[in-house]
C-alpha positions in Angstrom: -86.8 60.8 -38.1 -83.7 58.7 -38.2 -83.7 54.9 -38.9 -82.8 53.0 -35.7 -79.3 51.6 -36.7 -79.2 48.9 -34.0 -82.4 47.4 -35.3 -81.5 47.4 -39.2 -77.7 46.9 -39.0 -76.5 45.6 -35.6 -73.8 43.6 -37.3 -72.4 46.8 -38.8 -72.3 48.7 -35.6 -70.4 46.1 -33.9 -67.7 45.7 -36.8 -64.6 47.7 -35.8 -63.6 48.3 -39.5 -66.6 49.4 -40.6 -66.9 51.9 -37.8 -63.3 53.2 -38.6 -64.1 53.7 -42.3 -67.3 55.4 -41.0 -65.7 57.6 -38.6 -62.7 58.5 -41.2 -65.0 58.9 -44.3 -64.2 62.5 -44.8 -60.3 62.0 -44.7 -60.5 59.2 -46.9 -62.3 61.7 -49.3 -59.9 64.6 -49.1 -56.9 62.4 -49.5 -58.3 60.6 -52.5 -59.0 63.9 -54.3 -55.6 65.7 -53.3 -53.3 62.6 -54.4 -53.7 63.0 -57.9 -53.0 66.6 -58.3 -50.2 66.2 -56.1 -48.6 63.5 -58.2 -49.2 65.3 -61.3 -47.7 68.6 -60.1 -44.7 66.7 -58.7 -44.1 64.6 -62.2 -44.6 67.8 -64.5 -43.3 70.3 -62.0 -45.9 72.9 -63.0 -49.6 73.9 -62.0 -50.9 73.1 -65.3 -50.0 69.3 -64.5 -51.5 69.5 -61.1 -54.9 71.1 -62.4 -55.1 68.3 -65.2 -54.4 65.5 -62.9 -57.0 66.9 -60.4 -59.6 67.1 -63.4 -58.8 63.4 -64.7 -57.7 61.9 -61.7 -59.9 63.2 -59.2 -63.5 64.8 -60.8 -63.6 62.3 -63.9 -62.9 59.4 -61.8 -65.6 60.1 -59.2 -68.0 61.0 -61.7 -67.4 57.8 -63.6 -67.6 55.8 -60.7 -70.9 57.2 -59.9 -72.4 57.0 -63.2 -71.3 53.1 -63.4 -72.6 52.5 -60.2 -75.9 54.0 -60.9 -76.1 52.6 -64.4 -75.8 48.8 -63.1 -78.4 49.9 -60.5 -80.7 51.1 -62.9 -79.9 47.9 -65.2 -80.5 45.5 -62.5 -83.8 46.9 -61.4 -85.1 47.1 -64.9 -84.4 43.5 -65.8 
């Protein structure tokens, strides 16, 4: 059973900016993961530069962001 959005978040459903972000979330995700290796490959002119940029600029960046977010959430619930 899905939570009724109209009941709990009517203001978010009516906001066109929030709807646009929600509608294009997959595109934003793919672009944000693709830009670092593209730039890294073009700057170094090598596949190794693209792979390194993908690791640090895409994977590590997302993992670090998630860990910081979850840590803050855990700390705030513990205090």
